[in-house]
N, C-alpha and C positions, 0 to 999 in steps of 0.2 A: 541208734538202730539203723540197719542197712536200708537204703532207699534204692540203690542201684547195684545189681549183682550180675556180673558177666564172667563166665568161665567157659566160653565157647572155644571150639577148635583145639581141643586137647584129646586125650585118650582116656578120659574118666570112664570108669565102668561102674557096675553096681546099680542100685535102684535110686529113684528120686529121693533125696534126703528130706525126710518129713520135717526136719528142723526148720527148713526154709518157710514152712507154713506159719512159723511164729514171727516172721519178719513182716509184721502187719503194715509197716510204712513203705514197703517195697513198691516201686512204681515201674521198675524195669528189671526183667529177669530173662537172661539169655544163657541157656545150657546147650546151644546148638552145636552140631558136628562133634559129638562125643560118641560113646558106646554105652550109654545108659539104658538099662532094661527095666522091665516091670511096668506097672500101671501108673497113670497120672493119679496121684493120691486125691481122695475126695476132700481133704483138708485144704485144697487149693483155693476153696471159696473164702478162706480166711484173709486172703490177700486183696482186700476190698479196694485198695488204692492202685492196684496194678493197671498199668496202661499198655505195656508191651510184654507179651508172653511168647518166648522164642525157644522152642525145643526141637526144631527141625533137625533131620539127619542123625537121629539116634535109633534106638531099638525098642522104643516104648510099645507096649501091647495093651490089649484090653479095650475098653470103651472110653469115649470122651465123657467125663463125669457131668451129670446134670448140674452140679454146683457151679460149673463154669459160667452159667447164666447169671450168677450173683456178682460177677466182676463188672459192675456198672460203668466203671471208668475205662474199661479196656478199649484200646484203639487199634492195636495191631496184634493179630493172633497167627502164629506160625507153628503149625503142628505137622508140617509136610515131611514126607519120606521117613515114616516110622512104620510100625506094624499094627496100627490102630484098627479096630474092627467095630461091628455093630452099627447102629443107626446114629445119624447126626442128631443130637438131642434138640427137642423143641425149644428148650430154654435158651438156646443160642440166639433166638430172636429177641431176647431181653438186652442184648448187647447193642443198644441203640447208638452208642458212640463209636462203634467199630468202623474203621475206614479200610482196613486190610484184613482179609481172611484167606489164609492159605492152608488147605487140607489135602493137597495132592499126594499121590504115591503111598496111599495106605490101602486098607481093605474095607473101607466103609461101605455099607450096603443099605438097601431099602430106598425109601423116597427122600427127596430133598424136602426139608420141612417148609411148610407154607408160612411159618412164623418169620421167615427171612424178610418178609415185606416190611417188617418194623425196623429193619436196619437201614434207615433212610440215608445214612451218611457213608455207606459203603462206596469205595472207589475201585477196589480191586477184590475179586473173588476167584479162587481157584479150587475147584472140586474135581479136577481131572485125575485120571489114573486111579480110580477106585472101582467098586462093584455096584455103583448106584443103578437102580432099576426104575421102572415105571416111566410115566411121561414127565416132561419138563413142566412144572406148575407155572401158571401165569404169574404167580407171586414172585418168581425168580427175577422177573423184569421190573418189579416195583421200585427198587432202589434206582431212581432215574439218574443219579449222579455217577453210576458205574462207568468206569473208563476201560477196565479190562475184565473180561469174563471168560473163564476156561472151564468147559464142561466135557472136554474130549476124553476118549478112552474109558468109557463106562459102558453100560448096557441100557441106555435110555431109549425109549420107544415112543411111537406116536408122532404127531406133527411138530414142527417148529411153529409155535403159536403166533398169531398176529400181534400179540402184545409185545413182541420183540421190538416193535417200532417205538416203544416208550423209551428205549435207551438212546436218547438224543445226544448223549455225550460219549457213547461207546467208541473206543479207538481200536480195541483188539477183541475179537469174538471168535472163539474156537468151540465147535461142537462136533469135531471130527471123530471117527472111529466109534460110532454108536449104532443104533438100530432105528434111527429116525426115518420117517417116511412122509409121503404126501408131497405137495407142491411147495416150492420156495415162496414164502409169503411176500407179497408186494409191499407190505408195511416196512420191510427192511430199508426201503427208500428213504424213510424218515431218519435213519441213522447216518446223518450226513458227515459225522466226524470219523467214520470208519476208515482206518488205514489198512487193517489186516482182517480178512474174513476167511476162516478155514472151516469147510463143511464136508471134507472128503470122507469116503468110505461110510456112506449111509445108504438109504434106499429112496432118496428123493427122486421125483420123476417130473415130467413135463418140461416146460420151457424156463429159461432164465428170464425173469420178468423185465420188460423194457423199462419199468419204473425205476430200476436200479441205476439208471443213467444219472441220478442225482448224487451218486457217491463219487464226487468230483476229486477227492483226495485219496481214493483207494489205491494202495500200492501192492498188496498181496491178496490174491484171490485164488483159492484152491477149491474146485468143485469136482475133483476127479473121483473115479470109481463110484459112479451112481448111474441111475437110469434116466438122466436128462436127455432130452431129444430136441428135434427141430434144428434150426440154423443157429450158428453162433451169432449173437447180437452184434451189430456193427458199432453200437455205442462204446463197446470195450476199447475200440481204437482210440477214443478221445480221453480215456482215463490214464493217469500217470503210473500205470502198472509196471512194477519191477519183477513181478512173478505172476504168471497166469497158468494154472494147472487145470487142464480139461481132459486129461488122459482117461481112457477106458470108459467113455460115455457112449451115447447113441446119437451124437450130433451128425447132421447130414449137410450136404451142400458145400459151397465154396467158403474157404477160410478167408476172413477179411484181410485187407492189405493196409499196412501202416501201423504206427504206434507200437505196442508190445508185440504185434504179430510179425514185425520185422526183426525181432531179436530172438533168435533160435535158442539162446541160452536161458532166456527168461520165460519161454513158452514151451508147453508140452501138450501135444494132442495125440500122442501115441495110443494105439488101440482103438482108433476111430476109423474103420474101414470105409465109411460112407462119406468121408471128407475129401475134398479135392482142392487143387490150386494152392494159393498162399505163397509164401516165400519159398524159393527153391531149396533153401536150407532145411525145410521141413520134409522134403523128399516125398511129397504126396503126388498122386497121379493127377494128370491134367483134367480140368473140368471140360466136359464135352457139351457144347451148346445144343439145345434142343433143335433138331432138324425141322425143316418146313413140313415134311410128311408126318413127323411125330406130332408137331403142333396141330396140323390139320386133323389127325386121328383123334387127339384129345378133344378138339373142338366139336368134332362129329359125335363123339360119345356123349359130350355134355348136351348137345342139341337133341339127340335121341332120347336122353334121360328126361329132359325138360318136356318135350312133346309127349312122351309116354305118360308122365305124371299128369299133364293137362288132359290127355285122353281119358285117364282114369277118373279125374274129377268131373269131366263132362258126362261120362257114363253114369256116375253116381247121381249127378243132378238130373239127368234124363230119366233114370229109373225112378227116382223120387217123384218127379212130376207125373210120370205115367201112373204110378200107384195112387197119387193124389186124385187124378181125374177119374181113375177107375172106381175108387171108393165113393167119389162124389156122384158118379153115374148110378152106382148101385143104390145109393141113398134115395135118389130121385125115383128110381124104378119102384122102390118099396112104398113110396108115398103116393 
């Protein structure tokens, strides 16, 4: 009986041959890069010994069958770049031996299942380029051994949760091209193995946390097309960055000098009209130092504001004391 079946990279057409479901000793099945259509048959759960299921690059449609959760020995699952739709089944959490899960390039929708927390052996997971919605559940960060996580090009909303810091072994993280918002969590600083971090085209706002100076081996950092503001943190100079994308944000002030900021081909800050200085290759306008008169004006405004507030506080205290003595005198008069 077959234990290994590989017919990838041909031009096979038609539907999934159900006779394959009778090969119960099969541990490796690769039908990738063909032109096979139709649904993944429900009888797939007969292949109880299957360890690798590889059907990427075909034209499969329909839903992922619930029975896939019965493949307890499955370690690698490649369903990417087909026409699969519907929800990711909760039963996928039963695949506790799974180390690689690739589902990108389909039309999967709905929430990411919380049952994913049970897949504690996951090393790589790709759910990108689907139609997933709702927030990123905290359970997605439970497989702490994850090395690569791709969630980009969906319709995910809400914040990037603090639990992302649980991914202590993550090397590649992509959440780009979603509808995520809020501030960048400082807990990302715990992901010290990060080499590539892609967060572009979301609605994040606020500052880049200074705590991210712990990402000492970060090489690719893309935070473009979002509402980030403030100054570009100087710690980025010290990181071994080969790519830094900060285009179309709301950063202000002087661009740091040194490190990746001296490499115009590795750095992009276009679309930031409030930036100045930096390497001449960036062609930004010069930074104008604050003049003495401007500095004096700002100090004067600050002093007036402080004394004004003190005056208000003194007025409130004086009024309260007057009221106190007035009421006390009235009480004496009545007695």
